[in-house]
MIDRENRO-578017 format. One record per residue (C-alpha): x, y, z; residue number from 1. Coordinates in steps of 0.5 Angstrom, whole numbers. Example, Ala and Ser with C-alpha at 12.3 -4.5 7.8 and 13.67 -1.06 7.14 Angstrom:
2
+-------+-------+-------+-----+
:     u :     v :     w :  nr :
+-------+-------+-------+-----+
:    25 :    -9 :    16 :   1 :
:    27 :    -2 :    14 :   2 :
+-------+-------+-------+-----+
! end
This chain:
464
+-------+-------+-------+-----+
:     u :     v :     w :  nr :
+-------+-------+-------+-----+
:   148 :   215 :   209 :   1 :
:   155 :   216 :   208 :   2 :
:   158 :   217 :   216 :   3 :
:   161 :   224 :   217 :   4 :
:   169 :   224 :   217 :   5 :
:   173 :   230 :   218 :   6 :
:   181 :   230 :   216 :   7 :
:   185 :   236 :   215 :   8 :
:   193 :   236 :   211 :   9 :
:   199 :   238 :   214 :  10 :
:   207 :   238 :   212 :  11 :
:   205 :   237 :   205 :  12 :
:   208 :   241 :   198 :  13 :
:   205 :   247 :   198 :  14 :
:   200 :   246 :   192 :  15 :
:   196 :   242 :   196 :  16 :
:   189 :   243 :   195 :  17 :
:   186 :   239 :   201 :  18 :
:   178 :   239 :   198 :  19 :
:   181 :   236 :   191 :  20 :
:   187 :   231 :   191 :  21 :
:   188 :   224 :   191 :  22 :
:   186 :   222 :   198 :  23 :
:   180 :   227 :   199 :  24 :
:   177 :   225 :   193 :  25 :
:   178 :   217 :   195 :  26 :
:   175 :   218 :   202 :  27 :
:   170 :   222 :   199 :  28 :
:   167 :   216 :   195 :  29 :
:   166 :   213 :   202 :  30 :
:   165 :   219 :   207 :  31 :
:   162 :   226 :   207 :  32 :
:   168 :   229 :   208 :  33 :
:   169 :   236 :   213 :  34 :
:   176 :   239 :   214 :  35 :
:   177 :   241 :   220 :  36 :
:   184 :   244 :   224 :  37 :
:   180 :   239 :   229 :  38 :
:   181 :   233 :   226 :  39 :
:   179 :   226 :   227 :  40 :
:   184 :   224 :   222 :  41 :
:   190 :   227 :   220 :  42 :
:   195 :   226 :   213 :  43 :
:   201 :   229 :   213 :  44 :
:   208 :   229 :   210 :  45 :
:   215 :   230 :   210 :  46 :
:   216 :   237 :   209 :  47 :
:   215 :   240 :   216 :  48 :
:   213 :   239 :   224 :  49 :
:   206 :   242 :   225 :  50 :
:   203 :   234 :   225 :  51 :
:   207 :   234 :   232 :  52 :
:   201 :   239 :   234 :  53 :
:   196 :   234 :   233 :  54 :
:   193 :   228 :   238 :  55 :
:   188 :   225 :   232 :  56 :
:   189 :   219 :   229 :  57 :
:   195 :   221 :   224 :  58 :
:   198 :   217 :   218 :  59 :
:   204 :   219 :   214 :  60 :
:   204 :   220 :   206 :  61 :
:   211 :   220 :   204 :  62 :
:   213 :   221 :   197 :  63 :
:   220 :   222 :   199 :  64 :
:   225 :   217 :   199 :  65 :
:   225 :   216 :   207 :  66 :
:   223 :   210 :   211 :  67 :
:   217 :   211 :   215 :  68 :
:   217 :   213 :   223 :  69 :
:   212 :   208 :   226 :  70 :
:   213 :   212 :   233 :  71 :
:   211 :   219 :   230 :  72 :
:   205 :   215 :   226 :  73 :
:   199 :   210 :   227 :  74 :
:   200 :   208 :   219 :  75 :
:   204 :   210 :   213 :  76 :
:   203 :   210 :   206 :  77 :
:   210 :   211 :   202 :  78 :
:   213 :   208 :   196 :  79 :
:   217 :   203 :   201 :  80 :
:   216 :   194 :   200 :  81 :
:   216 :   193 :   207 :  82 :
:   211 :   188 :   210 :  83 :
:   208 :   192 :   216 :  84 :
:   201 :   191 :   219 :  85 :
:   201 :   199 :   219 :  86 :
:   203 :   200 :   212 :  87 :
:   201 :   201 :   205 :  88 :
:   205 :   200 :   199 :  89 :
:   202 :   207 :   195 :  90 :
:   208 :   209 :   190 :  91 :
:   207 :   217 :   187 :  92 :
:   206 :   214 :   180 :  93 :
:   199 :   212 :   183 :  94 :
:   197 :   218 :   184 :  95 :
:   200 :   221 :   178 :  96 :
:   195 :   216 :   174 :  97 :
:   190 :   219 :   176 :  98 :
:   192 :   226 :   177 :  99 :
:   193 :   225 :   169 : 100 :
:   185 :   221 :   168 : 101 :
:   191 :   215 :   165 : 102 :
:   187 :   209 :   167 : 103 :
:   185 :   207 :   160 : 104 :
:   192 :   210 :   156 : 105 :
:   196 :   206 :   161 : 106 :
:   192 :   199 :   159 : 107 :
:   190 :   200 :   153 : 108 :
:   192 :   194 :   147 : 109 :
:   194 :   196 :   141 : 110 :
:   196 :   194 :   134 : 111 :
:   203 :   195 :   130 : 112 :
:   198 :   199 :   125 : 113 :
:   197 :   203 :   131 : 114 :
:   205 :   203 :   133 : 115 :
:   208 :   205 :   126 : 116 :
:   204 :   211 :   127 : 117 :
:   205 :   213 :   134 : 118 :
:   212 :   213 :   132 : 119 :
:   211 :   217 :   125 : 120 :
:   210 :   224 :   130 : 121 :
:   216 :   222 :   134 : 122 :
:   219 :   227 :   130 : 123 :
:   225 :   228 :   135 : 124 :
:   230 :   224 :   139 : 125 :
:   231 :   225 :   146 : 126 :
:   229 :   229 :   152 : 127 :
:   230 :   231 :   159 : 128 :
:   226 :   235 :   164 : 129 :
:   231 :   236 :   170 : 130 :
:   232 :   242 :   175 : 131 :
:   236 :   237 :   181 : 132 :
:   242 :   237 :   180 : 133 :
:   245 :   233 :   185 : 134 :
:   243 :   226 :   181 : 135 :
:   250 :   225 :   178 : 136 :
:   248 :   218 :   175 : 137 :
:   242 :   221 :   170 : 138 :
:   247 :   227 :   169 : 139 :
:   253 :   223 :   167 : 140 :
:   249 :   219 :   162 : 141 :
:   245 :   225 :   159 : 142 :
:   254 :   227 :   156 : 143 :
:   254 :   220 :   155 : 144 :
:   248 :   220 :   151 : 145 :
:   249 :   227 :   148 : 146 :
:   256 :   225 :   144 : 147 :
:   251 :   220 :   140 : 148 :
:   246 :   226 :   139 : 149 :
:   243 :   232 :   142 : 150 :
:   239 :   231 :   148 : 151 :
:   234 :   237 :   149 : 152 :
:   235 :   239 :   156 : 153 :
:   228 :   243 :   158 : 154 :
:   229 :   243 :   165 : 155 :
:   232 :   249 :   169 : 156 :
:   239 :   244 :   170 : 157 :
:   243 :   244 :   164 : 158 :
:   237 :   248 :   160 : 159 :
:   240 :   247 :   153 : 160 :
:   232 :   250 :   149 : 161 :
:   233 :   257 :   152 : 162 :
:   228 :   257 :   157 : 163 :
:   226 :   252 :   162 : 164 :
:   218 :   248 :   159 : 165 :
:   212 :   251 :   163 : 166 :
:   208 :   243 :   161 : 167 :
:   213 :   238 :   162 : 168 :
:   208 :   233 :   159 : 169 :
:   207 :   237 :   153 : 170 :
:   214 :   238 :   152 : 171 :
:   215 :   230 :   152 : 172 :
:   210 :   228 :   147 : 173 :
:   214 :   230 :   140 : 174 :
:   220 :   225 :   144 : 175 :
:   222 :   218 :   142 : 176 :
:   225 :   216 :   148 : 177 :
:   225 :   221 :   154 : 178 :
:   229 :   220 :   162 : 179 :
:   225 :   217 :   167 : 180 :
:   231 :   217 :   172 : 181 :
:   229 :   218 :   179 : 182 :
:   234 :   222 :   184 : 183 :
:   235 :   216 :   188 : 184 :
:   235 :   210 :   187 : 185 :
:   232 :   204 :   193 : 186 :
:   227 :   198 :   192 : 187 :
:   219 :   200 :   192 : 188 :
:   221 :   208 :   189 : 189 :
:   217 :   209 :   183 : 190 :
:   215 :   216 :   182 : 191 :
:   212 :   220 :   177 : 192 :
:   217 :   220 :   172 : 193 :
:   216 :   213 :   168 : 194 :
:   209 :   214 :   168 : 195 :
:   209 :   221 :   164 : 196 :
:   213 :   218 :   158 : 197 :
:   208 :   212 :   158 : 198 :
:   202 :   217 :   157 : 199 :
:   205 :   221 :   152 : 200 :
:   206 :   214 :   148 : 201 :
:   215 :   216 :   149 : 202 :
:   218 :   210 :   150 : 203 :
:   221 :   212 :   158 : 204 :
:   230 :   211 :   160 : 205 :
:   229 :   209 :   167 : 206 :
:   233 :   208 :   173 : 207 :
:   232 :   208 :   180 : 208 :
:   228 :   202 :   183 : 209 :
:   232 :   196 :   182 : 210 :
:   224 :   193 :   183 : 211 :
:   222 :   196 :   178 : 212 :
:   220 :   189 :   174 : 213 :
:   215 :   188 :   180 : 214 :
:   209 :   193 :   177 : 215 :
:   212 :   193 :   171 : 216 :
:   214 :   190 :   164 : 217 :
:   221 :   191 :   163 : 218 :
:   220 :   190 :   155 : 219 :
:   216 :   196 :   154 : 220 :
:   222 :   201 :   157 : 221 :
:   230 :   202 :   156 : 222 :
:   232 :   200 :   163 : 223 :
:   238 :   203 :   166 : 224 :
:   237 :   199 :   173 : 225 :
:   242 :   193 :   170 : 226 :
:   246 :   196 :   164 : 227 :
:   253 :   198 :   164 : 228 :
:   253 :   206 :   160 : 229 :
:   256 :   203 :   155 : 230 :
:   251 :   197 :   154 : 231 :
:   246 :   203 :   156 : 232 :
:   248 :   208 :   150 : 233 :
:   248 :   202 :   145 : 234 :
:   241 :   199 :   146 : 235 :
:   238 :   206 :   145 : 236 :
:   243 :   207 :   139 : 237 :
:   239 :   200 :   136 : 238 :
:   233 :   202 :   137 : 239 :
:   233 :   208 :   134 : 240 :
:   236 :   207 :   128 : 241 :
:   231 :   200 :   127 : 242 :
:   223 :   203 :   127 : 243 :
:   222 :   195 :   128 : 244 :
:   224 :   195 :   135 : 245 :
:   221 :   201 :   138 : 246 :
:   215 :   199 :   135 : 247 :
:   216 :   193 :   138 : 248 :
:   216 :   197 :   145 : 249 :
:   212 :   201 :   144 : 250 :
:   206 :   195 :   143 : 251 :
:   209 :   193 :   150 : 252 :
:   204 :   194 :   156 : 253 :
:   207 :   199 :   161 : 254 :
:   205 :   193 :   167 : 255 :
:   206 :   186 :   169 : 256 :
:   201 :   183 :   165 : 257 :
:   197 :   189 :   163 : 258 :
:   194 :   190 :   169 : 259 :
:   194 :   196 :   174 : 260 :
:   198 :   194 :   180 : 261 :
:   194 :   194 :   186 : 262 :
:   197 :   199 :   190 : 263 :
:   196 :   203 :   184 : 264 :
:   189 :   202 :   181 : 265 :
:   183 :   204 :   186 : 266 :
:   178 :   202 :   180 : 267 :
:   180 :   194 :   180 : 268 :
:   176 :   193 :   186 : 269 :
:   170 :   197 :   184 : 270 :
:   168 :   195 :   177 : 271 :
:   162 :   192 :   176 : 272 :
:   166 :   186 :   172 : 273 :
:   171 :   181 :   175 : 274 :
:   178 :   182 :   174 : 275 :
:   183 :   176 :   172 : 276 :
:   183 :   173 :   178 : 277 :
:   176 :   173 :   180 : 278 :
:   173 :   171 :   173 : 279 :
:   178 :   165 :   174 : 280 :
:   174 :   163 :   180 : 281 :
:   168 :   164 :   177 : 282 :
:   169 :   160 :   171 : 283 :
:   171 :   154 :   176 : 284 :
:   164 :   156 :   181 : 285 :
:   159 :   156 :   175 : 286 :
:   162 :   149 :   173 : 287 :
:   161 :   146 :   180 : 288 :
:   153 :   149 :   180 : 289 :
:   152 :   146 :   173 : 290 :
:   154 :   140 :   175 : 291 :
:   150 :   140 :   181 : 292 :
:   144 :   143 :   180 : 293 :
:   139 :   142 :   173 : 294 :
:   133 :   148 :   176 : 295 :
:   135 :   154 :   174 : 296 :
:   131 :   156 :   179 : 297 :
:   134 :   156 :   185 : 298 :
:   135 :   159 :   192 : 299 :
:   143 :   162 :   194 : 300 :
:   146 :   167 :   198 : 301 :
:   153 :   170 :   197 : 302 :
:   156 :   172 :   203 : 303 :
:   162 :   176 :   203 : 304 :
:   159 :   180 :   197 : 305 :
:   163 :   186 :   196 : 306 :
:   162 :   190 :   191 : 307 :
:   157 :   184 :   189 : 308 :
:   160 :   182 :   182 : 309 :
:   159 :   175 :   184 : 310 :
:   152 :   177 :   186 : 311 :
:   151 :   178 :   179 : 312 :
:   154 :   172 :   176 : 313 :
:   149 :   169 :   181 : 314 :
:   142 :   171 :   179 : 315 :
:   143 :   166 :   173 : 316 :
:   142 :   161 :   177 : 317 :
:   135 :   163 :   181 : 318 :
:   134 :   168 :   186 : 319 :
:   140 :   171 :   190 : 320 :
:   141 :   176 :   196 : 321 :
:   148 :   179 :   197 : 322 :
:   150 :   179 :   204 : 323 :
:   156 :   185 :   207 : 324 :
:   157 :   187 :   213 : 325 :
:   160 :   195 :   210 : 326 :
:   154 :   198 :   210 : 327 :
:   158 :   203 :   204 : 328 :
:   159 :   197 :   200 : 329 :
:   153 :   195 :   200 : 330 :
:   150 :   201 :   198 : 331 :
:   156 :   202 :   193 : 332 :
:   153 :   195 :   190 : 333 :
:   146 :   197 :   190 : 334 :
:   148 :   202 :   185 : 335 :
:   151 :   197 :   181 : 336 :
:   147 :   193 :   181 : 337 :
:   140 :   196 :   183 : 338 :
:   136 :   190 :   181 : 339 :
:   139 :   185 :   186 : 340 :
:   138 :   184 :   194 : 341 :
:   144 :   186 :   198 : 342 :
:   143 :   186 :   205 : 343 :
:   147 :   188 :   211 : 344 :
:   150 :   184 :   216 : 345 :
:   154 :   178 :   218 : 346 :
:   153 :   172 :   220 : 347 :
:   146 :   174 :   224 : 348 :
:   143 :   175 :   218 : 349 :
:   143 :   168 :   216 : 350 :
:   139 :   166 :   221 : 351 :
:   131 :   166 :   218 : 352 :
:   133 :   165 :   211 : 353 :
:   134 :   157 :   208 : 354 :
:   137 :   156 :   201 : 355 :
:   139 :   151 :   196 : 356 :
:   147 :   155 :   196 : 357 :
:   152 :   159 :   199 : 358 :
:   156 :   162 :   196 : 359 :
:   163 :   165 :   199 : 360 :
:   168 :   167 :   196 : 361 :
:   174 :   170 :   199 : 362 :
:   171 :   172 :   206 : 363 :
:   174 :   166 :   210 : 364 :
:   180 :   168 :   211 : 365 :
:   179 :   174 :   213 : 366 :
:   175 :   171 :   220 : 367 :
:   180 :   169 :   226 : 368 :
:   180 :   162 :   227 : 369 :
:   176 :   161 :   233 : 370 :
:   172 :   164 :   230 : 371 :
:   171 :   160 :   224 : 372 :
:   167 :   154 :   226 : 373 :
:   162 :   158 :   227 : 374 :
:   161 :   161 :   221 : 375 :
:   161 :   154 :   218 : 376 :
:   156 :   152 :   222 : 377 :
:   151 :   157 :   221 : 378 :
:   153 :   156 :   214 : 379 :
:   150 :   149 :   214 : 380 :
:   145 :   151 :   218 : 381 :
:   142 :   156 :   213 : 382 :
:   142 :   150 :   207 : 383 :
:   136 :   146 :   205 : 384 :
:   136 :   139 :   205 : 385 :
:   141 :   136 :   201 : 386 :
:   143 :   143 :   199 : 387 :
:   151 :   145 :   198 : 388 :
:   156 :   150 :   200 : 389 :
:   162 :   153 :   195 : 390 :
:   168 :   156 :   198 : 391 :
:   174 :   160 :   196 : 392 :
:   180 :   162 :   200 : 393 :
:   187 :   161 :   199 : 394 :
:   192 :   156 :   201 : 395 :
:   196 :   157 :   208 : 396 :
:   201 :   153 :   205 : 397 :
:   204 :   158 :   200 : 398 :
:   201 :   164 :   204 : 399 :
:   209 :   166 :   206 : 400 :
:   211 :   165 :   199 : 401 :
:   206 :   169 :   197 : 402 :
:   207 :   175 :   202 : 403 :
:   215 :   174 :   200 : 404 :
:   214 :   177 :   194 : 405 :
:   208 :   182 :   195 : 406 :
:   205 :   186 :   200 : 407 :
:   201 :   185 :   205 : 408 :
:   194 :   187 :   202 : 409 :
:   191 :   192 :   208 : 410 :
:   186 :   187 :   211 : 411 :
:   186 :   187 :   218 : 412 :
:   185 :   180 :   219 : 413 :
:   189 :   175 :   214 : 414 :
:   188 :   168 :   217 : 415 :
:   189 :   164 :   211 : 416 :
:   186 :   156 :   212 : 417 :
:   190 :   150 :   210 : 418 :
:   187 :   144 :   206 : 419 :
:   188 :   141 :   212 : 420 :
:   184 :   146 :   217 : 421 :
:   179 :   147 :   211 : 422 :
:   177 :   140 :   212 : 423 :
:   177 :   139 :   218 : 424 :
:   172 :   145 :   220 : 425 :
:   168 :   143 :   214 : 426 :
:   167 :   135 :   217 : 427 :
:   166 :   138 :   224 : 428 :
:   160 :   143 :   221 : 429 :
:   157 :   137 :   219 : 430 :
:   158 :   138 :   211 : 431 :
:   161 :   132 :   205 : 432 :
:   166 :   134 :   201 : 433 :
:   164 :   133 :   194 : 434 :
:   170 :   136 :   190 : 435 :
:   176 :   140 :   190 : 436 :
:   179 :   145 :   185 : 437 :
:   186 :   148 :   186 : 438 :
:   188 :   154 :   181 : 439 :
:   194 :   157 :   181 : 440 :
:   196 :   164 :   180 : 441 :
:   203 :   168 :   179 : 442 :
:   206 :   171 :   185 : 443 :
:   208 :   178 :   183 : 444 :
:   210 :   178 :   176 : 445 :
:   213 :   174 :   170 : 446 :
:   219 :   172 :   173 : 447 :
:   216 :   170 :   181 : 448 :
:   213 :   163 :   181 : 449 :
:   207 :   161 :   179 : 450 :
:   204 :   158 :   186 : 451 :
:   197 :   153 :   188 : 452 :
:   194 :   159 :   190 : 453 :
:   186 :   158 :   192 : 454 :
:   183 :   153 :   194 : 455 :
:   175 :   152 :   191 : 456 :
:   171 :   147 :   195 : 457 :
:   164 :   145 :   194 : 458 :
:   161 :   141 :   199 : 459 :
:   154 :   138 :   201 : 460 :
:   151 :   139 :   207 : 461 :
:   149 :   132 :   210 : 462 :
:   143 :   128 :   210 : 463 :
:   140 :   128 :   218 : 464 :
+-------+-------+-------+-----+
! end
């Protein structure tokens, strides 16, 4: 049974539908939602002051270029790159991906032939749809590029097609280039403007967020942030005159590494299959199990199983039980893998079990340091004689450098372990070290450093 939750929305844009929007639909996956004038949780935005009348948990959602006021809100969902324990980066473009149901479209890999076919459908040069005339950089560039060819303006401002378009997405689909200029520039501030041309297989001309390369692949669009107007016009003319250049740009993935950024991808952690980082960890775990086990019918615990993807992978080696403290997550795992066993609980669920192998991936770092010895002792107790434990966890040695390039991931506890601390915990709890493997991952995008991020330990229960 899903728990009940009462919420309300105030101070949003006038067209918001309270019981059918991105926030409501996401929460409905884990709660029975009721819209109430006396809510447990209030979501509010920046277009009014009604939120001041509520005395409940208040969560700010801001799509505008404004900073959150943490004196007025309990939590903030904004585009900002700030690192704050009560903030999660959730830029407006994430909502637009959901609104257009464009998850698959934006990550679809295209062949050269497909890109040439797309280009043939682009019968028009370039367009702009703007109602705000205050963005000087956008307007100046519109006039400059119009000296080369007519730029069709379909918005209420500088309209040159006779009528303001009613459906922007339908309007832009015939154009090779589409203006994607933000109203203003600020680090992290990315709205729907760059997403819309990507969805319609057009080439965005983007200006705004100076850190746009953290989320988007700069080879897939014309980046106006780091060019003079003259350079920008010259690049667009070159692409317009050379189909090879245009096709190369159309073939590029929109996102860095062709992965929807974590701040936008609510589906990334709901798939039955592992994501890229999870698959890399599984490749190591699988080799370790093959190294220590010749019997394909052992008893296994997946501790902190989440949605159950690892539990499913481990089932090829024997009887596996997934243990997870969050009931709604366990219910979801049962839906994904109805033939597997999942239990709601935590460390106390290990007391009456004895298994050959315990696997715990990306869990121990979410436990307070003073509680970690208790967990290691419980891991030891659950193992049969000569049993093994495989633990994966990020390394404290690189935590600060990792966070320098990313937002906080929203977890309430982030206590990464150094290798020395892990070694101390394992040996003090009666384990011998069998092996250790380090996996690298790039911090965030192709221009950020590759870090020795994950430590994967194989440890064995000492013989008494």
